SERO-4910 file (N, C-alpha, C, O; in steps of 0.05 Angstrom, whole numbers):
BEGIN
 pado doro    nc1    nc2    nc3   cac1   cac2   cac3    cc1    cc2    cc3    oc1    oc2    oc3
  Unk    A    113   -300    453    107   -277    436    119   -281    408    105   -278    388
  Unk    A    145   -289    407    157   -293    381    145   -318    367    142   -317    343
  Unk    A    138   -338    382    126   -362    371     99   -355    358     92   -365    337
  Unk    A     84   -337    372     58   -329    362     61   -314    335     45   -317    317
  Unk    A     82   -298    333     87   -283    307     92   -303    285     81   -300    263
  Unk    A    109   -323    290    115   -343    269     91   -360    262     89   -370    239
  Unk    A     73   -364    281     49   -380    275     30   -365    257     13   -377    244
  Unk    A     32   -339    256     15   -323    238     25   -322    210     10   -315    192
  Unk    A     50   -329    205     61   -327    178     46   -344    157     41   -334    135
  Unk    A     38   -369    163     23   -384    143     -4   -370    137    -13   -371    114
  Unk    A    -17   -358    157    -42   -344    152    -38   -320    134    -53   -316    115
  Unk    A    -17   -305    139    -10   -282    122     -4   -291     94    -13   -280     74
  Unk    A     12   -313     92     18   -324     65     -6   -333     50     -8   -328     26
  Unk    A    -25   -345     64    -50   -354     50    -66   -330     40    -78   -331     19
  Unk    A    -67   -308     56    -81   -284     47    -68   -273     22    -82   -264      3
  Unk    A    -41   -272     21    -27   -262     -2    -32   -280    -26    -37   -270    -48
  Unk    A    -31   -306    -22    -36   -325    -44    -64   -322    -56    -67   -322    -80
  Unk    A    -83   -318    -38   -111   -314    -47   -113   -289    -65   -126   -290    -85
  Unk    A   -101   -268    -56   -101   -243    -72    -86   -246    -98    -94   -236   -119
  Unk    A    -64   -261    -98    -49   -265   -122    -65   -282   -142    -63   -276   -166
  Unk    A    -80   -301   -133    -97   -316   -151   -119   -298   -163   -125   -300   -187
  Unk    A   -130   -281   -146   -151   -264   -155   -141   -240   -173   -154   -234   -193
  Unk    A   -119   -228   -166   -110   -204   -179    -84   -207   -194    -74   -188   -206
  Unk    A    -72   -231   -193    -45   -235   -205    -43   -228   -234    -23   -216   -243
  Unk    A    -63   -236   -250    -62   -230   -279    -62   -200   -284    -47   -190   -301
  Unk    A    -78   -185   -269    -80   -156   -271    -53   -143   -263    -44   -125   -277
  Unk    A    -41   -153   -242    -16   -142   -233      6   -148   -253     22   -130   -260
  Unk    A      6   -172   -263     26   -180   -284     22   -163   -309     42   -154   -321
  Unk    A     -2   -158   -317     -8   -142   -341      2   -113   -337     13   -101   -355
  Unk    A     -3   -103   -313      6    -75   -307     36    -73   -308     47    -53   -318
  Unk    A     50    -93   -297     79    -93   -296     90    -95   -325    108    -80   -332
  Unk    A     79   -112   -341     87   -115   -369     82    -89   -384     99    -80   -399
  Unk    A     58    -77   -380     52    -52   -393     71    -30   -386     80    -15   -403
  Unk    A     78    -29   -360     98     -9   -351    124    -11   -366    134      9   -376
  Unk    A    135    -35   -367    161    -38   -380    159    -35   -410    177    -25   -423
  Unk    A    137    -44   -422    133    -41   -451    131    -11   -458    143     -2   -478
  Unk    A    116      4   -443    113     33   -448    140     47   -446    146     64   -462
  Unk    A    155     40   -426    182     52   -423    200     44   -446    216     60   -456
  Unk    A    198     19   -455    215     10   -477    208     24   -503    225     31   -519
  Unk    A    182     27   -508    173     38   -533    173     69   -533    181     81   -553
  Unk    A    165     81   -511    161    110   -511    179    125   -491    178    150   -490
  Unk    A    195    111   -476    211    123   -455    195    139   -435    204    159   -423
  Unk    A    170    131   -431    151    144   -412    129    124   -406    124    106   -422
  Unk    A    116    128   -384     93    110   -377     67    125   -376     46    114   -381
  Unk    A     67    151   -371     43    167   -367     27    170   -393     37    182   -412
  Unk    A      3    159   -394    -14    163   -417    -19    192   -424    -22    199   -447
  Unk    A    -21    209   -404    -26    237   -408     -4    250   -424     -9    265   -443
  Unk    A     21    244   -417     44    255   -432     45    243   -460     49    258   -479
  Unk    A     41    218   -462     42    205   -489     20    215   -508     25    217   -532
  Unk    A     -3    221   -497    -25    229   -514    -26    259   -518    -27    269   -541
  Unk    A    -25    275   -496    -28    304   -499     -2    320   -496     -1    343   -504
  Unk    A     18    308   -484     43    322   -479     44    336   -452     65    346   -444
  Unk    A     21    336   -438     19    349   -412     23    330   -389     14    307   -391
  Unk    A     36    338   -368     40    320   -345     13    316   -331     -6    332   -335
  Unk    A     11    295   -316    -13    288   -301     -8    293   -271     15    297   -263
  Unk    A    -28    291   -254    -24    295   -225     -4    274   -213      7    279   -192
  Unk    A      0    252   -226     18    232   -216     46    234   -227     63    217   -220
  Unk    A     51    253   -243     78    256   -255     99    260   -233     95    275   -215
  Unk    A    121    245   -236    142    246   -217    139    227   -193    156    226   -175
  Unk    A    116    213   -193    110    196   -169    130    173   -166    139    169   -143
  Unk    A    138    160   -187    157    137   -184    183    147   -173    194    135   -154
  Unk    A    193    169   -184    219    180   -174    216    190   -146    234    187   -129
  Unk    A    193    202   -139    188    213   -112    188    190    -92    199    193    -70
  Unk    A    176    168    -98    175    145    -80    204    133    -77    212    126    -55
  Unk    A    218    131    -99    246    121    -97    263    140    -79    279    130    -63
  Unk    A    260    166    -82    275    185    -65    267    181    -36    283    183    -18
  Unk    A    241    176    -31    232    171     -3    247    148      9    257    149     31
  Unk    A    248    126     -6    261    102      4    292    106      7    305     91     22
  Unk    A    303    125     -7    331    132     -4    336    152     19    359    159     25
  Unk    A    314    162     31    316    181     52    319    210     43    326    228     58
  Unk    A    315    215     17    317    242      6    289    255      5    277    257    -16
  Unk    A    280    263     28    253    273     31    247    298     16    226    302      5
  Unk    A    266    317     16    261    342      2    259    338    -28    242    350    -41
  Unk    A    276    321    -39    275    315    -68    248    302    -75    236    307    -95
  Unk    A    240    284    -57    214    270    -61    191    290    -62    174    289    -79
  Unk    A    191    307    -41    169    327    -39    169    346    -63    148    354    -73
  Unk    A    193    353    -73    195    371    -96    183    358   -121    171    372   -138
  Unk    A    186    332   -124    175    319   -148    145    314   -146    130    321   -164
  Unk    A    136    303   -124    108    298   -120    102    295    -90    109    274    -79
  Unk    A     91    315    -77     87    313    -48     67    292    -39     67    285    -15
  Unk    A     52    281    -57     33    259    -50     47    233    -45     35    214    -34
  Unk    A     72    230    -53     86    205    -51     87    194    -22     82    171    -18
  Unk    A     93    212     -4     94    203     24     67    192     34     66    172     49
  Unk    A     46    205     25     19    196     33     13    169     21      0    152     34
  Unk    A     21    165     -4     16    139    -17     32    116     -4     21     94     -1
  Unk    A     56    122      4     73    102     17     60     94     44     58     70     50
  Unk    A     52    114     60     40    109     86     14     93     81      8     74     95
  Unk    A     -2    102     62    -27     88     55    -22     59     48    -36     41     57
  Unk    A     -2     54     31      4     27     23     12      9     47      4    -14     49
  Unk    A     29     20     64     37      4     88     13     -2    106     10    -24    115
  Unk    A     -4     18    110    -28     13    126    -47     -8    113    -58    -25    126
  Unk    A    -49     -6     86    -66    -25     72    -55    -53     75    -70    -72     81
  Unk    A    -29    -57     70    -17    -83     73    -20    -94    101    -26   -117    105
  Unk    A    -15    -77    121    -17    -85    149    -46    -94    155    -50   -115    167
  Unk    A    -65    -78    148    -93    -84    154   -102   -110    139   -115   -127    151
  Unk    A    -96   -111    114   -106   -133     97    -92   -159    103   -105   -180    105
  Unk    A    -66   -159    106    -51   -184    108    -44   -192    136    -46   -215    144
  Unk    A    -35   -173    152    -27   -179    179    -51   -182    198    -54   -202    212
  Unk    A    -69   -163    196    -93   -164    214   -116   -179    201   -134   -188    216
  Unk    A   -116   -182    175   -137   -196    162   -164   -181    161   -185   -193    159
  Unk    A   -162   -154    162   -186   -138    162   -190   -125    134   -172   -123    118
  Unk    A   -215   -118    129   -221   -103    105   -211    -74    108   -208    -65    131
  Unk    A   -205    -62     87   -192    -35     88   -212    -13     82   -205      7     69
  Unk    A   -237    -16     92   -257      5     87   -249     32     96   -253     52     81
  Unk    A   -237     35    119   -229     61    129   -208     74    112   -206     99    112
  Unk    A   -193     58     97   -172     70     80   -184     80     54   -170     95     39
  Unk    A   -208     74     47   -220     84     22   -222    114     23   -217    127      3
  Unk    A   -231    125     46   -233    154     48   -205    167     46   -202    188     33
  Unk    A   -186    154     58   -158    165     56   -149    164     27   -136    182     17
  Unk    A   -156    142     13   -149    140    -16   -159    164    -32   -144    177    -46
  Unk    A   -185    169    -29   -197    192    -43   -186    219    -34   -184    238    -49
  Unk    A   -179    220     -8   -167    245      2   -140    250    -10   -133    273    -17
  Unk    A   -124    229    -14    -98    232    -26   -101    239    -55    -86    256    -65
  Unk    A   -121    227    -69   -125    235    -97   -133    264    -99   -123    279   -116
  Unk    A   -150    273    -81   -158    302    -81   -134    320    -76   -131    340    -89
  Unk    A   -117    312    -56    -93    327    -51    -75    328    -76    -64    349    -82
  Unk    A    -73    306    -90    -56    305   -115    -67    325   -135    -52    339   -148
  Unk    A    -93    325   -139   -105    342   -160   -101    372   -152    -94    388   -169
  Unk    A   -106    379   -127   -103    406   -118    -74    415   -121    -68    437   -130
  Unk    A    -55    398   -112    -27    404   -114    -19    407   -144     -3    425   -150
  Unk    A    -30    390   -161    -24    391   -190    -33    418   -201    -18    431   -216
  Unk    A    -57    427   -195    -67    452   -205    -49    475   -196    -42    492   -212
  Unk    A    -43    475   -170    -26    497   -160      2    496   -173     12    517   -181
  Unk    A     14    473   -175     41    471   -186     41    477   -216     60    488   -226
  Unk    A     20    469   -230     19    475   -259     18    505   -262     31    516   -280
  Unk    A      3    518   -246      1    548   -247     28    561   -240     35    581   -253
  Unk    A     42    550   -221     67    562   -212     91    555   -230    107    572   -236
  Unk    A     93    529   -239    117    520   -252    115    513   -281    136    514   -295
  Unk    A     92    508   -292     90    500   -320     97    523   -338     88    545   -332
  Unk    A    112    519   -358    125    495   -369    155    493   -364    169    480   -379
  Unk    A    165    506   -343    194    509   -341    207    491   -320    232    490   -319
  Unk    A    192    478   -302    204    462   -281    194    433   -283    170    428   -280
  Unk    A    213    414   -287    205    385   -287    193    377   -260    202    387   -240
  Unk    A    174    360   -259    162    346   -282    139    361   -295    124    349   -311
  Unk    A    136    386   -289    114    402   -301    122    415   -327    123    440   -329
  Unk    A    129    399   -346    138    409   -372    121    396   -394    109    375   -390
  Unk    A    120    409   -417    106    399   -440    124    382   -457    147    389   -461
  Unk    A    115    359   -466    130    340   -482    121    343   -511     98    337   -518
  Unk    A    139    353   -528    132    359   -556    123    334   -572    104    335   -588
  Unk    A    137    312   -567    131    288   -582    108    273   -568    112    256   -551
  Unk    A     83    280   -577     59    267   -566     40    260   -588     43    269   -611
  Unk    A     21    243   -582      2    234   -602    -14    256   -615    -17    257   -640
  Unk    A    -25    275   -599    -41    297   -610    -25    313   -630    -36    321   -651
  Unk    A      0    319   -624     16    335   -643     22    320   -669     27    333   -689
  Unk    A     21    294   -668     25    278   -692      0    276   -710      3    276   -734
  Unk    A    -23    275   -697    -47    270   -713    -65    295   -717    -83    295   -733
  Unk    A    -59    316   -702    -76    340   -704    -58    364   -713    -43    375   -698
  Unk    A    -62    371   -738    -46    395   -748    -54    419   -731    -77    424   -726
  Unk    A    -34    434   -724    -38    459   -709    -39    455   -678    -41    475   -664
  Unk    A    -38    431   -668    -39    426   -639    -16    440   -625    -20    453   -605
  Unk    A      8    437   -636     31    450   -624     28    481   -624     37    494   -605
  Unk    A     17    492   -645     13    521   -647     -7    530   -625     -3    551   -613
  Unk    A    -28    515   -621    -47    522   -600    -34    521   -572    -38    539   -556
  Unk    A    -18    500   -567     -4    498   -542     15    521   -538     16    533   -517
  Unk    A     30    528   -559     49    550   -558     34    576   -552     43    592   -537
  Unk    A     11    580   -566     -4    605   -562    -15    606   -533    -13    627   -520
  Unk    A    -26    584   -523    -38    584   -496    -18    586   -473    -23    599   -453
  Unk    A      5    573   -477     24    571   -455     51    584   -460     69    581   -444
  Unk    A     53    598   -482     77    613   -488    102    596   -493    124    604   -486
  Unk    A     98    573   -504    120    555   -510    132    561   -537    151    548   -545
***
């Protein structure tokens, strides 16, 4: 049994290598963009940088980190979709690399999680915006720099 597990490792490694050849440049670009955005703007979310408003994924990185630390309540408070994304990622990796199967069944789950994120975002924005992180408005955004009166409109609409 154990010997069979070790004999599968080269197959799994080849699957990972194949994907790295195909998607490696994109993954590297995304990682570089992530660190560059944090270095330049102290944020990664294009929604915050452009409009000042949080997006449905706001708090996701911290929520996933809290999950891995075993702090489930803190994770859920930041972004409840984090647990679903972690489970989805593990299932994806298992199906794709260990079993060598296509992940068609996970596509529906992917869109279900996105829908859950959007619904949760709308509810939480209604309940918490603009007073509870991560559902806060960021004053220093592109629209406020290039559009005179943008901050006044936001203040009028949301009582900021």
